[in-house]
VOSEPA-673979 format. One record per residue: residue number from 1; residue in one letter; x, y, z of N, C-alpha, C in turn. Coordinates in nm, 4 decimals, decimal comma. Atoms other than C-alpha are relative to their C-alpha. Example, Ala and Ser with C-alpha at 12.3 -4.5 7.8 and 13.67 -1.06 7.14 Angstrom:
2
num	residu	n.east	n.north	n.up	ca.east	ca.north	ca.up	c.east	c.north	c.up
1	a	0,0890	-0,1190	0,0000	1,2300	-0,4500	0,7800	0,0900	0,1200	0,0000 $
2	s	-0,0820	-0,1190	-0,0060	1,3670	-0,1060	0,7140	-0,0770	0,1090	0,0730 $
// end
This chain:
85
num	residu	n.east	n.north	n.up	ca.east	ca.north	ca.up	c.east	c.north	c.up
1	m	0,1227	-0,0087	-0,1265	20,4507	6,2273	7,1983	-0,0126	-0,1594	0,0875 $
2	t	0,0214	0,1435	-0,0334	20,4814	5,9280	7,4195	-0,1407	-0,0168	0,0339 $
3	l	0,1089	0,0487	-0,0408	20,1508	5,7049	7,5235	0,0107	0,0865	0,1382 $
4	r	0,0060	-0,0708	-0,1255	20,2009	5,8271	7,9015	-0,0376	0,1590	0,0181 $
5	q	0,0014	-0,1029	0,0104	20,2218	6,1827	7,7808	-0,1408	0,0467	-0,0305 $
6	k	0,0925	-0,0255	0,0570	19,9225	6,1778	7,5721	-0,0986	-0,0212	0,1081 $
7	q	0,1073	0,0218	-0,0925	19,7522	6,0019	7,8663	-0,0261	0,1281	0,1484 $
8	r	0,0072	-0,1003	-0,1446	19,8223	6,3012	8,1450	-0,0566	0,1040	-0,1034 $
9	l	0,0536	-0,0978	0,0675	19,7318	6,5739	7,8483	-0,1535	-0,0666	0,0177 $
10	f	0,1603	0,0038	-0,0088	19,3844	6,4075	7,8267	-0,0723	0,0378	0,1305 $
11	l	0,0869	-0,0493	-0,0913	19,3243	6,4331	8,1910	0,0334	0,1303	0,0559 $
12	v	0,0270	-0,1098	-0,0326	19,4610	6,7440	8,2306	-0,1342	0,0742	-0,0731 $
13	l	0,1087	-0,0447	0,1127	19,2006	6,8390	7,9296	-0,1196	-0,0155	0,0970 $
14	y	0,1157	0,0244	-0,0951	18,9253	6,6803	8,1212	-0,0243	0,0607	0,1323 $
15	m	0,0313	-0,0701	-0,0818	18,9590	6,8145	8,4261	-0,0119	0,1587	0,0208 $
16	i	-0,0018	-0,1474	0,0256	19,0230	7,1917	8,2812	-0,1763	0,0051	-0,0240 $
17	g	0,1461	-0,0004	0,0267	18,6513	7,0738	8,1265	-0,0668	0,0182	0,1012 $
18	l	0,1318	0,0131	-0,1256	18,4676	6,9907	8,4375	0,0402	0,0806	0,1017 $
19	a	0,0216	-0,1454	-0,1297	18,6271	7,3097	8,6488	-0,0748	0,0947	-0,0718 $
20	i	0,0822	-0,0562	0,0654	18,4727	7,4885	8,3616	-0,1576	0,0024	0,0369 $
21	l	0,1071	0,0814	-0,0335	18,1693	7,2988	8,4138	-0,0427	0,0448	0,1403 $
22	l	0,0471	-0,0484	-0,1491	18,1581	7,3711	8,8270	-0,0110	0,1498	-0,0157 $
23	m	0,0310	-0,1907	-0,0527	18,2263	7,7641	8,7705	-0,1524	0,0408	-0,0755 $
24	d	0,1525	-0,0567	0,0697	17,8868	7,7641	8,5812	-0,1299	0,0048	0,1153 $
25	t	0,0962	-0,0548	-0,1268	17,6927	7,9799	8,8266	-0,1407	0,0676	0,0059 $
26	g	0,1419	-0,0532	0,0276	17,4130	8,1200	8,6611	-0,0472	-0,0073	-0,1144 $
27	i	0,0878	0,0039	0,1179	17,1633	8,1705	8,4113	0,0861	0,0556	-0,1465 $
28	g	-0,0954	0,0121	0,1310	17,4112	8,3858	8,1903	0,0941	-0,0196	0,0118 $
29	s	-0,1403	0,0871	0,0305	17,7088	8,1716	8,1994	-0,0421	-0,1222	-0,0688 $
30	i	0,0651	0,0805	0,0838	17,5254	7,9901	7,9507	0,1323	-0,0685	-0,1318 $
31	g	-0,1360	0,0127	0,0153	17,8782	8,0439	7,7820	0,1181	-0,0904	0,0158 $
32	l	-0,0693	0,0939	-0,0807	18,0648	7,8578	8,0066	0,0136	-0,1527	0,0222 $
33	a	0,0405	0,1291	0,0118	17,8498	7,5668	8,0218	0,0604	-0,0487	-0,1496 $
34	v	-0,0613	0,0157	0,1352	17,9344	7,5607	7,6237	0,1258	-0,0502	-0,0052 $
35	l	-0,1710	0,0219	0,0073	18,2904	7,5664	7,6469	0,0244	-0,0776	0,1024 $
36	g	-0,0399	0,1171	-0,1191	18,3122	7,3137	7,9335	-0,0358	-0,1389	-0,0410 $
37	v	0,0107	0,1038	0,0757	18,1105	7,0396	7,7119	0,0941	0,0247	-0,1137 $
38	v	-0,1199	0,0251	0,1257	18,3596	7,1688	7,4348	0,1096	-0,0856	0,0163 $
39	v	-0,1095	0,0250	-0,0825	18,6213	7,0665	7,6063	0,0191	-0,1369	0,0480 $
40	l	0,0000	0,1636	-0,0619	18,5127	6,7441	7,7791	-0,0007	-0,1122	-0,1489 $
41	v	0,0279	0,0673	0,0976	18,4128	6,6505	7,4422	0,1384	-0,0610	-0,0755 $
42	a	-0,1476	0,0294	0,0292	18,7509	6,7054	7,2702	0,0812	-0,0808	0,1073 $
43	a	-0,1081	0,0777	-0,0697	18,9491	6,5249	7,5778	-0,0617	-0,1058	-0,0549 $
44	l	0,0257	0,1294	0,0420	18,7346	6,2162	7,5124	0,0433	-0,0559	-0,1245 $
45	i	-0,0767	0,0682	0,1297	18,7891	6,2179	7,1564	0,1665	0,0219	-0,0289 $
46	l	-0,1932	-0,0007	-0,0254	19,1572	6,2670	7,2246	-0,0064	-0,1585	0,0935 $
47	n	0,0098	0,1456	-0,0421	19,1453	5,9558	7,4081	-0,0420	-0,1163	-0,0704 $
48	l	-0,0179	0,1357	0,1201	18,9922	5,7311	7,1653	0,0948	0,0104	-0,0941 $
49	m	-0,0444	0,0005	0,0911	19,1767	5,8578	6,9404	0,1820	-0,0373	0,0070 $
50	w	-0,1682	0,0248	-0,0033	19,5172	5,8336	7,0826	0,0475	-0,1461	0,0905 $
51	l	-0,0135	0,1000	-0,1163	19,5080	5,5476	7,3893	-0,0497	-0,1462	-0,0594 $
52	r	0,0122	0,1131	0,0424	19,5512	5,2794	7,1594	0,0838	-0,1228	-0,0245 $
53	c	-0,0771	0,0710	-0,0318	19,7285	4,9355	7,1430	0,0987	0,0411	-0,1371 $
54	p	-0,0995	-0,0401	0,1624	20,0236	4,9967	6,8753	0,0101	-0,0893	-0,0816 $
55	e	-0,0229	0,1320	0,0786	20,0074	4,6327	6,7831	-0,1489	-0,0204	-0,0860 $
56	c	0,0972	0,0734	0,0486	19,6667	4,5600	6,7008	-0,1086	0,0975	-0,0093 $
57	g	0,0747	-0,1147	0,0513	19,5095	4,9318	6,7029	-0,1404	0,0218	0,1183 $
58	k	0,1271	-0,0075	-0,0406	19,2113	4,8797	6,9812	0,0590	0,0839	0,1574 $
59	w	-0,0114	-0,1184	-0,0998	19,1704	5,1532	7,2400	-0,0116	-0,0895	0,1207 $
60	l	-0,0405	0,1124	-0,2057	19,2988	5,0369	7,6240	-0,0835	0,0160	0,0764 $
61	g	0,0920	0,0285	-0,1138	19,0408	5,1327	7,7624	-0,0336	0,1131	0,1213 $
62	r	0,0041	-0,1083	-0,1424	18,9709	5,3576	8,1185	0,1237	-0,0670	0,0738 $
63	d	-0,1453	0,0458	-0,0608	19,2419	5,1304	8,2709	0,0660	-0,0899	-0,0535 $
64	p	-0,0845	0,0687	0,1165	19,4832	5,0583	8,0602	0,1567	-0,0771	0,1127 $
65	g	-0,1027	0,0810	-0,1205	19,7818	4,8418	8,2396	0,1146	-0,0176	-0,0873 $
66	t	-0,1419	0,1107	0,1124	20,0916	4,6747	8,0788	-0,0056	-0,0548	-0,1152 $
67	f	-0,0019	0,0832	0,1138	19,9707	4,4712	7,8524	-0,1277	0,0251	-0,0745 $
68	c	0,1421	-0,0014	0,0911	19,6775	4,5014	7,5688	-0,0971	-0,1429	0,0651 $
69	k	0,1049	0,0995	-0,0594	19,3687	4,3581	7,7185	-0,0348	-0,0856	-0,1429 $
70	s	0,0718	0,0588	0,1014	19,2632	4,2379	7,3472	0,1470	-0,1062	-0,0719 $
71	c	-0,0842	0,0443	0,0429	19,6173	4,1129	7,1918	0,1414	-0,0420	0,1052 $
72	g	-0,1264	-0,0178	-0,0834	19,8632	4,1006	7,4725	0,1166	0,0323	0,0261 $
73	t	-0,1553	-0,0998	0,0483	20,1187	4,3321	7,3535	0,0157	0,0838	0,0680 $
74	q	0,0214	-0,0936	-0,1238	20,2691	4,4962	7,6125	0,0728	0,1655	-0,0676 $
75	i	0,0290	-0,1241	0,0299	20,2316	4,8665	7,6106	0,0862	0,0788	-0,0044 $
76	p	-0,0792	-0,0797	0,0062	20,4942	5,0827	7,5111	0,0003	0,1734	0,1059 $
77	w	0,0308	-0,0978	-0,0255	20,4280	5,3610	7,7606	0,0666	0,1066	-0,0157 $
78	d	-0,1149	-0,0930	-0,0110	20,7370	5,5479	7,7512	0,0740	0,0456	-0,1579 $
79	e	-0,0468	0,0427	0,1224	20,8377	5,4913	7,3979	-0,0539	0,1072	-0,1058 $
80	k	0,0402	-0,1296	0,1050	20,8097	5,8228	7,1516	-0,1014	-0,1489	-0,1474 $
81	t	0,0882	0,1137	0,1470	20,5447	5,6776	6,8367	0,0525	0,0926	-0,0914 $
82	k	-0,0190	-0,0497	0,0807	20,6569	5,7254	6,5266	-0,0995	0,0271	-0,0812 $
83	r	0,0853	-0,0475	0,0788	20,4532	5,9702	6,2580	0,0100	-0,0929	-0,1014 $
84	n	0,0795	0,0709	0,1391	20,2817	5,7892	5,9716	-0,0136	0,0953	-0,0949 $
85	l	0,0261	-0,1496	0,0882	20,2791	6,0605	5,6891	-0,0525	-0,0965	-0,1038 $
// end
């Protein structure tokens, strides 16, 4: 999976979590609020784990660009990453 695909998946999960929270309309729908928070937290954890510089391993931040802000390496957004087993 490429970094761009991971970023898009994070954004989709984040928007789904927000939509679930916004659907929470009454006192009886506490389950929806909990589900929305769980989805939001999962999306944020995936963001912190996935969106990292392949060279130095630092988190790319909220506004990742073409180059890593820490080490200056060009970020390969459309290159598939190899799995280390």
